[in-house]
Structure formats: structure tokens, C-alpha cells
C-alpha positions as CSV (number, residue, x, y, z in Angstrom):
1,M,73.9,81.3,158.6
2,T,77.3,82.1,157.2
3,E,76.3,80.5,154.0
4,F,73.4,82.8,153.5
5,S,75.3,85.9,154.5
6,G,78.0,85.1,151.9
7,L,75.3,84.7,149.2
8,G,73.8,88.1,150.3
9,Q,77.1,89.8,150.0
10,R,77.6,88.4,146.5
11,L,74.1,89.5,145.4
12,K,74.7,92.9,146.8
13,G,78.1,93.1,144.9
14,W,76.4,92.0,141.7
15,L,73.6,94.6,142.1
16,L,76.1,97.4,142.8
17,G,78.3,96.4,139.9
18,G,75.3,96.2,137.5
19,V,74.0,99.7,138.6
20,G,77.5,101.1,138.2
21,A,77.9,99.6,134.7
22,A,74.4,101.0,133.7
23,I,75.4,104.5,134.9
24,A,78.7,104.3,133.0
25,V,76.9,103.2,129.8
26,I,74.3,106.1,130.1
27,V,77.0,108.7,130.8
28,G,79.1,107.4,127.8
29,I,76.1,107.6,125.4
30,G,75.2,111.1,126.7
31,L,78.8,112.3,126.1
32,A,78.9,110.7,122.6
33,I,75.7,112.5,121.6
34,L,76.8,115.9,123.0
35,G,80.3,115.5,121.5
36,T,79.0,115.0,117.9
37,K,77.4,118.5,117.8
38,P,79.5,120.4,115.3
39,K,80.8,123.7,116.7
40,P,80.3,126.8,114.6
41,P,83.6,128.0,113.1
42,A,85.3,131.0,114.8
43,T,84.8,134.4,113.2
44,L,88.0,135.7,111.7
45,D,89.1,139.2,110.6
46,A,89.4,139.2,106.8
47,R,92.0,142.0,107.0
48,Q,94.5,139.8,109.0
49,S,96.6,136.8,107.9
50,I,95.1,133.5,108.9
51,A,97.3,130.5,109.7
52,T,95.8,127.2,108.5
53,G,98.6,124.7,109.0
54,Q,100.0,124.4,105.5
55,W,99.1,127.9,104.5
56,L,99.2,131.5,105.7
57,V,96.4,133.2,103.9
58,R,95.2,136.8,103.6
59,P,91.9,137.4,101.8
60,L,92.1,140.4,99.5
61,A,88.8,140.8,97.6
62,A,85.6,139.0,96.5
63,Y,83.7,139.9,93.3
64,T,81.7,138.4,90.5
65,A,82.9,138.2,87.0
66,A,81.1,137.8,83.7
67,G,82.3,136.2,80.4
68,A,85.9,135.6,81.3
69,V,88.1,136.2,84.3
70,H,91.9,135.9,84.6
71,G,92.0,134.0,81.2
72,I,89.3,131.5,82.2
73,Q,86.2,131.3,80.0
74,L,83.1,130.9,82.1
75,K,80.7,128.3,80.9
76,D,77.5,129.8,82.1
77,G,78.9,133.3,81.9
78,R,79.3,134.2,85.5
79,A,81.6,133.3,88.5
80,L,82.3,134.2,92.0
81,V,86.0,135.1,92.5
82,L,88.0,135.3,95.8
83,E,91.5,136.8,95.5
84,A,93.9,135.9,98.3
85,Q,97.6,136.0,99.2
86,L,98.9,132.5,100.0
87,V,102.2,131.6,101.6
88,N,103.2,128.0,101.6
89,R,104.4,127.2,105.2
90,T,105.7,123.7,104.3
91,A,109.1,122.5,103.1
92,E,107.8,121.4,99.7
93,T,106.1,123.0,96.7
94,S,102.4,122.3,97.0
95,S,99.1,122.9,95.2
96,D,97.0,121.4,98.0
97,Y,94.7,124.4,98.4
98,G,91.6,123.3,96.4
99,T,89.4,123.1,99.5
100,L,91.1,125.8,101.5
101,F,88.1,128.2,101.0
102,K,84.5,127.3,100.8
103,P,81.8,129.9,100.2
104,E,78.9,129.3,102.6
105,T,76.2,130.5,100.1
106,G,76.0,132.3,96.8
107,L,76.6,129.3,94.5
108,D,74.3,126.5,93.2
109,G,73.9,123.6,95.6
110,K,76.8,121.6,94.0
111,R,79.6,123.8,95.4
112,P,82.3,122.5,93.0
113,R,86.0,122.8,93.7
114,P,87.2,126.2,92.5
115,T,89.6,126.8,89.6
116,V,92.7,128.4,91.0
117,V,94.7,130.9,89.0
118,L,98.1,132.4,89.8
119,L,97.9,136.2,89.3
120,R,101.6,137.1,89.4
121,D,103.0,138.9,86.4
122,G,100.1,137.7,84.2
123,V,101.4,134.2,84.3
124,G,97.9,132.9,84.8
125,G,98.8,129.2,85.5
126,R,95.9,127.0,86.6
127,S,96.4,125.2,90.0
128,P,100.1,126.1,90.2
129,G,102.4,124.6,92.7
130,L,103.3,127.3,95.2
131,H,106.9,127.3,96.6
132,P,107.7,127.3,100.3
133,G,107.9,130.7,101.9
134,L,106.9,132.8,98.8
135,G,103.8,134.8,99.0
136,E,101.7,134.4,95.9
137,R,98.5,136.2,94.9
138,V,95.9,133.7,93.5
139,A,92.2,133.8,92.5
140,F,89.8,131.1,93.5
141,I,87.0,131.0,90.8
142,W,83.7,129.2,91.4
143,P,81.0,129.1,88.6
144,M,77.6,130.6,89.5
145,A,74.3,129.1,88.4
146,K,72.5,130.7,85.5
147,G,70.3,133.6,86.6
148,Q,71.6,133.5,90.2
149,E,71.9,136.9,91.8
150,P,75.2,137.5,93.6
151,P,75.0,138.4,97.3
152,A,76.2,141.8,98.6
153,S,78.5,140.1,101.0
154,L,79.5,136.5,101.5
155,A,80.9,134.4,104.3
156,F,83.8,132.0,103.4
157,V,84.9,129.1,105.6
158,V,88.7,128.7,105.8
159,N,89.8,125.0,106.2
160,S,92.9,123.8,107.9
161,K,94.7,120.5,108.0
162,R,97.1,118.9,110.5
163,Y,100.5,117.5,109.7
164,K,101.0,113.8,110.5
165,A,104.5,112.3,110.3
166,M,102.9,109.0,109.4
167,D,99.4,108.4,108.2
168,N,97.4,105.3,109.3
169,L,97.0,103.9,105.8
170,K,100.3,104.1,104.0
171,G,102.7,105.2,106.7
172,L,103.7,108.3,104.8
173,P,103.9,111.9,106.0
174,G,101.3,114.4,104.9
175,W,98.5,116.9,105.8
176,F,95.3,115.3,106.9
177,N,92.1,115.7,108.8
178,E,90.6,118.9,107.2
179,Q,88.5,120.9,109.6
180,P,87.1,124.5,109.5
181,A,89.6,126.9,111.1
182,G,87.1,129.8,111.0
183,R,85.0,132.0,108.7
184,F,85.3,135.5,107.4
185,T,82.9,137.8,105.5
186,L,83.8,140.0,102.5
187,A,81.8,142.4,100.5
188,V,81.2,141.1,96.9
189,A,81.8,143.6,94.2
190,P,79.8,143.5,91.0
191,P,81.5,142.6,87.6
192,G,84.0,145.2,86.5
193,R,84.7,146.5,89.9
194,G,86.5,143.6,91.6
195,G,90.1,143.0,92.4
196,V,92.6,144.7,94.6
197,D,95.8,146.3,93.2
């Protein structure tokens, strides 16, 4: 009798362990599915400075341009321009701002990286390195598709990166893991009426 009761106890233990493992697997899968849903970016006030890790940014104006803008000849004749004040919050000169802003709509489906132009004193350098702690006014210029009508207002996503003292690949410090920090909306002025003094 003791032989069969020991076997029954083992069988009961195996069944309970199996049920517990199945529940753990189901809960794990459920959490993984729910955790992969992207959260919408927070809505930001475009009149305020926005901290993004490397940069402190303040959007100034959005407008369309025709022909040429800030010394850049436009291939198809038109572009969407976002002017912003950028402050480099790091300890080194950097030009790692090419993906800082992304227009949500208003461009052709390609969404190329913008051309970035420094607006200080008519210097007009493309993709300049911005020095630590100095506020610089820059223009982000995206080409628009031929015949595309510009929107009256446009939402921009602001991206942020995190500093890691050592990355997993090379063991070097840097800014990684770009994620949306939020989004803001600006009115888009027509050609000839853009810019903020």
C-alpha cells in the first residue's frame, strides 16, 4: 500500500508541476504580446525646450520653400523646412542630429534624412558639428515630392537616445537606442513667409 501511495504522490506532483509550467508559459506569451504594442509618443509643447538626452531643442518654425533655401538648391523645387534651436548637452562636438526630428506626414513615402544647415551669421555650413553648451539655430530641410501639397500644420516626432558608458559591440561609450521622446505640431507657413527672426 505504501508503494502505491508514493506513486500517487509523485503523479500528483508531476501533474501540479506541469499545470504550473503551462500557466507560466501562457502568462509569459501574453505579456510578450502586450509588451510589443508601441506606445504613442507623448504630446509636447512646441514653445518649450525639449530635452532629448544629447540635445536640448526648441522648435522655432516650419515652412515650405521653393527653388533654394539657406543656400541649398532644391532638386524638385520644393522642400519642408523646420528651424530649431539646438544645444549640445554632451562634452564633445557632435553632429549626431540627423534623425532628431521626423515629420509624421507631408513628405513622399521615402522620408529621407534631412539636410541640416547652420543659420548663424550666414555661415550656412551643412551638417556642422555643434559645440557643447552653445545654442545654435539650424534648419532641417526635407525634399518634397513633385506636385505634393504642403499641409497647413504638421506633427514632428522628436527622437531621443540614451548614453551608454560601454556599448555591447565595441565596448566604447556613445549614444544609442533611439526612441521617440514625444511629438509636437507646428503650423507650416507657405513659401516666402517662413522663418523666425
